[in-house]
C-alpha positions in Angstrom: -51.0 102.9 42.2 -52.3 100.1 44.5 -50.0 98.8 47.2 -49.8 95.4 45.5 -48.7 97.0 42.2 -46.2 99.3 44.0 -44.6 96.3 45.7 -44.4 94.4 42.4 -42.9 97.4 40.7 -40.4 97.9 43.5 -39.4 94.2 43.3 -39.0 94.4 39.6 -36.6 97.4 39.9 -34.7 95.6 42.7 -34.2 92.7 40.4 -32.4 95.0 37.9 -29.9 96.2 40.5 -26.8 94.0 40.2 -23.1 94.5 40.4 -22.0 97.4 38.0 -25.6 98.5 37.6 -26.3 96.2 34.6 -29.1 93.6 34.4 -27.8 90.1 34.4 -29.0 88.0 31.5 -31.6 85.4 32.7 -30.3 81.8 32.7 -31.9 78.8 31.2 -33.4 76.5 33.9 -30.6 74.3 35.4 -30.0 70.7 34.5 -29.0 69.8 38.0 -30.8 70.4 41.3 -28.8 69.7 44.5 -30.8 69.9 47.7 -28.9 69.8 51.0 -30.4 69.3 54.4 -28.2 69.9 57.4 -29.7 67.9 60.2 -30.3 70.2 63.2 -29.0 73.4 61.6 -31.3 75.8 63.5 -31.8 79.4 62.4 -30.0 80.4 65.6 -27.0 78.3 64.9 -26.7 79.5 61.3 -26.9 83.1 62.5 -24.3 82.5 65.2 -21.7 81.1 62.8 -22.6 83.0 59.7 -20.0 85.8 60.2 -17.3 83.1 60.7 -17.9 81.1 57.5 -15.3 81.4 54.8 -16.0 78.6 52.4 -19.2 77.0 51.1 -21.6 78.5 53.6 -20.0 81.9 53.0 -20.7 81.6 49.3 -24.3 80.6 49.9 -24.7 83.5 52.4 -23.1 86.2 50.3 -24.1 85.1 46.8 -27.4 83.3 47.3 -30.9 84.2 48.2 -31.0 84.0 51.9 -34.3 83.3 53.7 -33.0 83.5 57.3 -36.6 83.1 58.5 -37.4 79.6 57.1 -39.7 77.3 59.0 -40.5 73.7 59.7 -44.0 74.7 60.6 -45.3 71.7 62.4 -45.0 70.9 66.1 -43.2 67.6 66.2 -39.8 68.8 64.9 -38.0 65.5 64.4 -35.7 64.2 61.6 -38.1 62.0 59.7 -41.1 64.3 59.5 -38.9 67.3 58.8 -37.1 65.7 55.9 -40.5 64.5 54.6 -41.6 68.2 54.0 -38.6 69.4 52.0 -39.2 67.9 48.6 -42.9 66.9 48.9 -44.3 70.4 49.4 -46.5 68.9 52.2 -46.7 69.1 55.9 -46.3 65.8 57.9 -50.0 65.4 58.3 -50.1 64.7 54.5 -46.7 63.0 54.1 -47.9 60.4 56.6 -44.7 60.8 58.7 -45.7 62.4 62.1 -42.6 61.3 64.0 -39.4 59.2 63.9 -41.3 56.3 65.6 -44.8 55.4 66.7 -46.7 52.5 68.3 -48.7 50.2 66.1 -52.2 50.4 67.4 -52.9 46.7 66.9 -49.7 44.9 67.9 -48.4 47.5 70.4 -45.0 47.2 68.7 -42.8 50.2 67.9 -42.8 51.2 64.2 -39.9 53.1 62.7 -40.9 55.9 60.3 -39.4 54.1 57.3 -40.0 50.5 58.4 -40.5 48.2 55.4 -40.5 44.6 56.7 -40.6 43.0 53.3 -37.3 44.7 52.3 -33.7 43.8 53.2 -30.5 45.8 53.5 -28.0 45.5 50.7 -24.7 43.7 51.3 -25.7 42.5 54.8 -24.8 45.9 56.2 -27.2 45.5 59.1 -30.0 47.6 60.4 -33.8 47.5 60.2 -35.3 46.8 56.8 -36.5 50.2 55.5 -38.0 51.9 52.4 -40.3 54.7 51.4 -43.4 52.6 52.0 -44.8 54.7 54.9 -44.5 58.0 53.0 -47.9 58.9 51.6 -46.6 61.8 49.5 -44.5 61.9 46.3 -41.4 64.0 45.9 -40.0 66.3 43.2 -38.0 63.4 41.8 -41.2 61.3 41.7 -43.0 64.2 39.8 -40.2 64.2 37.2 -40.4 60.4 36.8 -44.2 60.4 36.6 -44.0 63.0 33.8 -41.7 60.7 31.8 -38.7 62.9 32.0 -35.3 61.2 31.4 -34.1 62.3 34.8 -32.0 60.6 37.4 -32.7 61.0 41.1 -30.2 60.1 43.9 -30.2 60.6 47.6 -27.3 60.1 50.0 -27.0 60.7 53.8 -25.5 59.5 57.0 -29.0 58.3 58.0 -31.5 56.2 56.1 -34.3 58.6 57.0 -32.3 61.6 55.6 -31.8 60.0 52.2 -35.1 58.1 51.6 -37.5 60.9 52.5 -36.0 63.4 50.1 -35.3 61.0 47.2 -38.8 59.6 47.2 -40.4 56.4 45.9 -38.8 56.2 42.4 -35.2 57.2 42.9 -32.4 55.7 40.9 -30.3 55.2 44.1 -30.7 56.0 47.8 -27.7 55.4 50.0 -26.7 56.0 53.6 -23.5 55.3 55.5 -22.8 52.4 57.8 -19.4 52.5 59.6 -17.3 49.5 58.7 -19.3 48.8 55.6 -19.7 52.0 53.6 -22.8 53.2 51.8 -25.7 50.7 51.7 -29.3 50.8 50.5 -32.6 49.0 50.8 -33.5 46.1 48.6 -37.1 45.4 47.7 -38.4 41.8 47.0 -37.1 40.6 43.6 -34.3 43.2 43.4 -30.6 42.5 43.2 -28.8 44.0 46.2 -25.4 43.8 44.6 -26.7 45.7 41.5 -28.3 48.4 43.6 -24.9 49.0 45.3 -23.3 49.5 41.9 -23.3 53.4 42.0 -21.4 53.4 45.3 -19.1 50.5 44.9 -16.2 52.7 43.9 -16.5 55.1 46.8 -17.0 52.2 49.2 -13.7 50.7 48.1 -11.9 54.1 48.4 -13.2 54.7 51.9 -12.3 51.1 53.0 -8.7 51.6 51.8 -8.4 55.1 53.3 -9.5 54.0 56.8 -7.4 50.9 56.6 -4.3 53.1 56.0 -5.3 55.9 58.3 -7.8 55.0 61.1 -10.5 57.7 61.5 -9.8 60.4 64.0 -11.2 63.8 65.1 -8.8 66.5 66.1 -8.9 70.3 66.5 -8.6 72.4 63.4 -9.7 75.7 65.0 -8.1 77.5 68.0 -11.3 79.4 68.6 -13.0 76.1 69.2 -10.2 74.8 71.5 -10.8 77.9 73.7 -14.3 76.5 74.5 -12.9 73.5 76.4 -14.4 73.3 79.9 -15.3 70.8 82.6 -19.0 70.2 83.3 -21.2 68.2 85.7 -24.6 67.2 84.3 -26.6 64.9 86.4 -24.3 62.2 87.7 -21.9 62.6 84.7 -18.7 64.7 85.0 -16.9 65.3 81.7 -14.7 67.7 79.8 -16.1 69.3 76.7 -13.2 68.8 74.2 -12.2 67.4 70.8 -11.9 64.5 70.5 -14.4 63.6 73.1 -13.5 61.1 75.8 -15.0 58.4 73.7 -14.6 58.9 70.0 -17.5 57.6 67.9 -17.4 57.9 64.1 -21.1 58.7 63.8 -20.9 61.5 66.3 -18.1 63.3 64.6 -17.6 65.5 61.5 -16.2 62.5 59.7 -19.8 61.4 59.0 -20.4 64.4 56.9 -16.9 64.1 55.3 -17.8 60.6 53.9 -21.3 61.7 52.9 -19.9 64.5 50.8 -17.3 62.1 49.4 -20.2 59.9 48.4 -22.2 62.8 46.9 -19.1 63.9 44.8 -18.7 60.3 43.6 -22.3 60.1 42.4 -22.0 63.5 40.7 -18.9 62.4 38.8 -19.7 58.7 38.2 -23.3 59.3 37.2 -22.5 62.5 35.3 -25.4 64.2 37.0 -26.6 67.4 35.3 -25.0 66.3 32.0 -27.8 64.2 30.5 -31.0 65.0 28.6 -33.2 65.6 31.6 -33.0 67.5 34.9 -31.3 65.4 37.5 -31.7 65.7 41.3 -29.2 64.9 44.1 -30.5 65.1 47.6 -27.8 65.3 50.3 -28.6 65.0 54.0 -25.7 65.8 56.3 -26.3 64.2 59.7 -23.2 65.0 61.8 -24.5 68.3 63.2 -27.5 66.5 64.7 -25.5 63.6 66.1 -23.0 66.0 67.7 -25.7 68.3 69.0 -27.5 65.4 70.7 -24.3 64.0 72.2 -22.5 67.2 73.3 -24.9 70.1 72.9 -24.6 73.0 70.5 -22.4 75.6 72.4 -19.2 73.6 73.1 -16.0 73.0 71.1 -17.5 69.9 69.5 -20.3 71.8 67.5 -17.9 74.7 67.0 -15.5 72.4 65.1 -18.4 70.8 63.2 -19.6 74.2 61.9 -16.2 74.9 60.4 -16.0 71.4 58.9 -19.6 71.8 57.6 -18.6 75.0 55.9 -15.7 73.3 54.1 -17.8 70.3 53.1 -20.5 72.6 51.5 -17.6 74.3 49.7 -16.6 71.0 48.2 -20.1 70.5 46.8 -20.3 73.9 45.4 -17.0 73.6 43.7 -18.2 70.4 42.0 -21.3 71.9 40.5 -19.7 75.2 39.4 -19.0 75.1 35.7 -21.4 72.3 34.8 -22.5 73.1 31.2 -26.2 72.6 31.9 -26.1 74.8 35.1 -27.1 73.9 38.6 -29.1 75.2 41.5 -28.3 74.4 45.1 -30.8 74.7 48.0 -29.8 74.4 51.6 -32.1 74.0 54.6 -32.6 71.8 57.7 -35.1 69.2 58.9 -35.4 71.0 62.2 -33.6 73.3 64.6 -32.3 72.5 68.1 -30.8 74.0 71.2 -28.1 73.4 73.7 -28.5 71.1 76.6 -30.7 72.7 79.3 -28.1 72.9 82.1 -25.7 75.1 80.0 -28.6 77.1 78.6 -29.7 77.9 82.1 -26.2 79.1 82.8 -26.4 81.4 79.8 -29.4 83.5 80.5 -32.3 81.0 80.0 -33.2 80.1 83.6 -36.4 78.3 82.5 -34.3 75.6 80.7 -34.2 72.3 82.5 -35.2 68.6 82.1 -38.8 67.6 82.5 -40.1 66.6 85.9 -40.2 62.8 85.7 -43.1 62.7 88.1 -45.5 64.0 85.5 -46.2 60.6 83.9 -46.3 58.9 87.3 -48.9 61.3 88.6 -50.9 61.2 85.3 -51.0 57.4 85.3 -52.1 57.2 88.9 -54.9 59.6 88.2 -56.1 57.8 85.1 -56.0 54.4 86.6 -58.1 55.6 89.6 -60.6 57.4 87.4 -61.1 54.6 84.9 -60.4 51.6 87.2 -57.5 50.4 84.9 -54.9 47.8 85.9 -52.2 48.9 83.5 -50.6 52.3 83.2 -52.4 53.8 80.2 -50.2 56.8 79.4 -47.1 55.8 77.4 -45.0 59.0 77.1 -42.8 59.4 74.0 -41.4 62.7 74.8 -43.9 64.9 73.0 -47.1 63.0 73.3 -49.0 60.1 74.9 -50.1 56.8 73.5 -53.1 55.5 75.4 -52.4 51.8 75.9 -53.3 48.7 77.8 -51.5 45.4 78.2 -48.4 45.0 76.0 -48.8 48.6 74.9 -51.7 47.8 72.6 -53.8 50.9 72.1 -57.0 50.9 74.2 -60.2 50.4 72.2 -62.6 53.2 71.4 -64.5 54.8 73.0 -62.5 54.1 76.1 -59.3 55.4 74.5 -60.9 58.8 73.6 -62.3 59.2 77.1 -58.9 58.4 78.7 -57.2 60.8 76.3 -59.6 63.6 77.2 -59.1 63.0 80.9 -55.3 63.0 80.4 -55.5 66.4 78.7 -57.3 67.8 81.7 -54.7 66.5 84.1 -51.8 67.6 82.0 -53.0 71.2 81.7 -52.6 71.5 85.4 -49.0 70.5 85.3 -46.5 73.4 85.5 -44.2 72.0 82.8 -47.1 71.8 80.3 -48.4 74.7 78.3 -51.2 72.8 76.5 -52.3 69.4 75.3 -54.7 68.2 72.6 -56.3 64.9 71.7 -55.9 63.4 68.3 -59.6 63.8 67.7 -59.3 67.6 68.3 -56.3 67.9 66.0 -57.8 66.0 63.1 -60.8 68.4 63.2 -58.5 71.5 63.2 -58.5 73.4 59.9 -55.2 74.4 58.4 -53.8 77.9 59.1 -55.4 80.6 57.0 -53.4 81.2 53.8 -51.0 84.1 54.2 -50.6 83.6 57.9 -46.8 83.8 58.8 -45.7 80.4 60.1 -44.4 81.9 63.3 -48.0 83.0 64.1 -49.5 79.6 63.7 -51.3 78.7 66.9 -50.1 75.8 69.1 -53.1 73.8 68.0 -52.5 74.5 64.3 -48.8 73.5 64.7 -49.8 70.2 66.4 -52.5 69.5 63.8 -49.8 69.8 61.0 -48.0 66.9 62.8 -51.0 64.7 63.2 -51.6 61.5 61.2 -54.5 59.2 62.1 -53.4 55.8 63.4 -49.8 56.9 63.7 -49.7 60.0 65.9 -49.9 60.0 69.7 -53.4 60.0 71.2 -52.5 63.2 73.0 -50.1 65.9 71.8 -48.2 67.5 74.7 -46.8 71.0 74.4 -44.1 71.5 77.1 -43.1 75.0 78.2 -40.1 76.6 76.3 -36.8 75.3 77.6 -38.3 72.1 79.1 -36.5 69.1 77.6 -38.2 65.7 77.8 -35.0 64.0 78.8 -33.7 62.1 81.7 -30.3 63.3 83.0 -27.1 61.8 81.6 -26.1 58.8 83.6 -29.7 57.6 83.7 -30.0 56.8 80.0 -30.7 60.3 78.9 -29.1 62.3 76.1 -27.4 65.6 76.5 -29.8 67.6 74.4 -32.6 67.1 72.0 -35.1 68.8 69.7 -38.7 68.1 68.7 -40.6 70.9 70.4 -43.0 73.4 68.8 -41.0 76.4 69.8 -39.1 78.6 67.4 -35.6 77.4 68.3 -36.7 74.0 67.0 -38.9 75.2 64.1 -36.8 78.0 62.5 -34.3 76.9 59.9 -32.3 78.7 57.2 -33.4 78.3 53.5 -30.9 79.3 50.9 -31.0 79.2 47.1 -27.8 79.6 45.1 -26.5 79.0 41.6 -23.3 79.9 39.8 -23.5 83.6 39.0 -26.3 84.4 41.4 -26.3 87.7 43.2 -26.6 87.9 47.0 -30.0 88.9 48.3 -31.4 88.9 51.8 -35.1 88.0 51.9 -36.3 88.7 55.4 -39.9 87.5 55.1 -40.9 84.1 56.3 -41.2 81.0 54.1 -41.5 77.3 54.9 -39.6 74.2 53.8 -42.8 73.1 52.0 -42.2 76.0 49.6 -39.0 74.5 48.3 -40.5 71.7 46.1 -43.1 73.8 44.3 -40.5 76.5 43.7 -38.1 74.1 42.1 -40.9 72.4 40.2 -41.9 75.7 38.7 -38.3 76.5 37.8 -37.9 73.3 35.7 -41.5 73.2 34.3 -42.9 70.3 36.4 -46.5 70.4 37.7 -46.7 69.4 41.4 -49.8 67.6 42.8 -52.8 69.8 43.3 -53.0 69.1 47.1 -49.5 70.4 48.1 -49.3 72.9 50.9 -46.4 74.9 49.7 -46.3 77.9 47.4 -44.0 78.8 44.5 -41.4 81.5 45.1 -40.0 83.8 42.4 -36.2 83.3 42.6 -35.3 85.6 39.7 -32.2 85.1 37.5 -33.8 82.4 35.3 -35.7 82.7 32.0 -39.0 81.4 33.4 -42.4 83.0 33.9 -43.3 84.4 37.3 -45.0 82.1 39.8 -48.8 81.9 39.5 -50.4 84.4 41.8 -52.0 82.9 44.9 -55.7 83.4 45.5 -56.5 86.5 47.6 -57.3 85.6 51.2 -60.9 86.4 52.2 -60.0 88.3 55.4 -58.6 91.5 53.8 -61.7 91.7 51.5 -64.1 91.3 54.4 -62.1 94.0 56.3 -62.4 96.4 53.4 -66.1 95.9 53.4 -66.2 96.7 57.1 -64.4 100.0 56.3 -60.8 99.0 57.2 -58.1 101.2 55.7 -54.3 100.7 55.6 -52.4 103.5 57.4 -51.2 104.9 54.1 -54.6 105.0 52.5 -56.6 108.3 52.6 -60.0 108.4 54.0 -62.7 108.8 51.3 
C-alpha cells in the first residue's frame, strides 16, 4: 500500500472512532455559518489560557476541530490585512490590503485601508467615511450572493475594519460600535442611512438605556488576575497594572466585546439567521483583546481578565446557535498574533526584546540625502517599512525612487536591529511559496511578498529582529506593545471549527487562514474564484464529498527520478 493510501485509510478509520465506538451519522450542511475573529488572539495566548477556559472556548477546544498551528502567513501582520484573508481565501497581495494605512503616491496623504471618501457614516456617528472599496477580493458572502442564493450576510465588530473586511462587498448589514452612539455603518451615495441602521436600531436602544441606568465599568471578576497586579516603570511612565486601569476607557476594556456579542445575538434573533431558505453568514470580529493588548500588554491582569470574559462571550454565541433547526458551524480564528510589551518580555527570559533604536531612521536619511543630494528626508518609516518620499511626503518619481530604495536596503542591512530588507520591485517579482510548503517555513522574502501590493505597499519592506518593537517609549507618544512583524508570535493563530454534536479532534498540522473560506465554500456547495490561494480542508461530520485532491507538487516527483526514497521504502 502506498504511503498516501495508508494515510487516507488511517484517516478514514479515525473518523469512525467516536464516543461509544459508534459512527456518528453525517449531518446535512449547516444553514448558518458564524465566523469569529478575535483580534490579536495569538497562538501563544490561546495555548496559555486554554487549560483555564470553562465556557465557550472550552467547548470549542474540547468538542471542535482544533488547528493549534494556524497561520496568517504574510509579513505585515496588522488588523486590516489579516481580516482580509479570513473569508476571501487570498493573501493580502491579492486582497489589495497590505496594511492598516499607506501613503497615496500622488498626493502624499495618508490612506486608511477602508477609506471610501464618497461614503458617509450613518446617524452622524462620526469617523472617517469607509467602505469595502479598497478590497480587490470577494468574500464567501459575496460568492453566495453572486450565485443567486437567498442568503443573508451580516458583519459586526468593535472596529469598522473587523466588520467590513469579513462581510465583503454585498453584505446585508455591516456594523461597528461607537461609544455614545451604538452600532453604526457606512452609507453609499443614494442610500438611506436610517434604513441601513434598521437591523441594529433595537440593540442600540437597549444599550443606550442600559448605560444610562448603569454607567459602564470594569472590575475584577477573577482572583487569579488580581494576583498579577504590580507596579511598573516603562520609559518615563510609572503605573500600576490593575483593573480597572488608572484611566478607564470603554474601547480598551472587555465591555467592547460584551456589546459586540450583544449586537451579534440581536442580529441572530431579529434577522432569524440560519432559519431561512439559504445559507446565512454572520461574521463577528471581537476587538477588545487587541485594544487591551496594545494599551497594557498581554501578561498583566488586564489581558487576564479579558481572556475569561472572552471565554464567556464565546459561550453566549455558542448557546445561541445550538439547537437551530437548520444547523450551524462556528469558526474561530484571529487576524494576527501579538506579544507582551518588550520591557516585561525582557524580564521574562527574552533579553533581546526592546524598542527600536530611534537613530536608525536619522542615520538612514542622512546617508540617503548625502548620496543622492536630496533636500528632504526621503525615508518615511511606518514601523515595518519605508515610503520613499520628497516634499509633502509625495513619493519620489521613478527611476529615482527605485535607486533610493535600493540604497536604503543596503544601509538597513548593516543596522543591528534589522535582519533583512527588500524593495517593492524585488517583492513583486517573488514567486509564491511552493505548494505544500508549511507556512512556518516560508522565507522572509516570501512572507514579505505576500504582503506587497503595487502602489500601496511601502517602497522598502523592513524585517526587524525578533523582539524589536518599532515603538517609541510610553511618555513620548508610544504605545505599550504592538504586533505587525513577520515572526511566529505575530503570525501564528488558532483556527477552530465546531458545530453542535461535533467530536473533539486535535489536528497538529499547519493550515492558514486563507483555507477557511474554501473549506466553508465546499461544505455549502459554493464555488470559490479560481485564483484563491487557500485550500479546502475535510472537516468530517457532514454529508458532503471529500475535498478535491490538490495537484501533486513537482519536487517529490523530481526527487523520485533522482533516486530519492522515503526512510520506510525498501531499496529496489
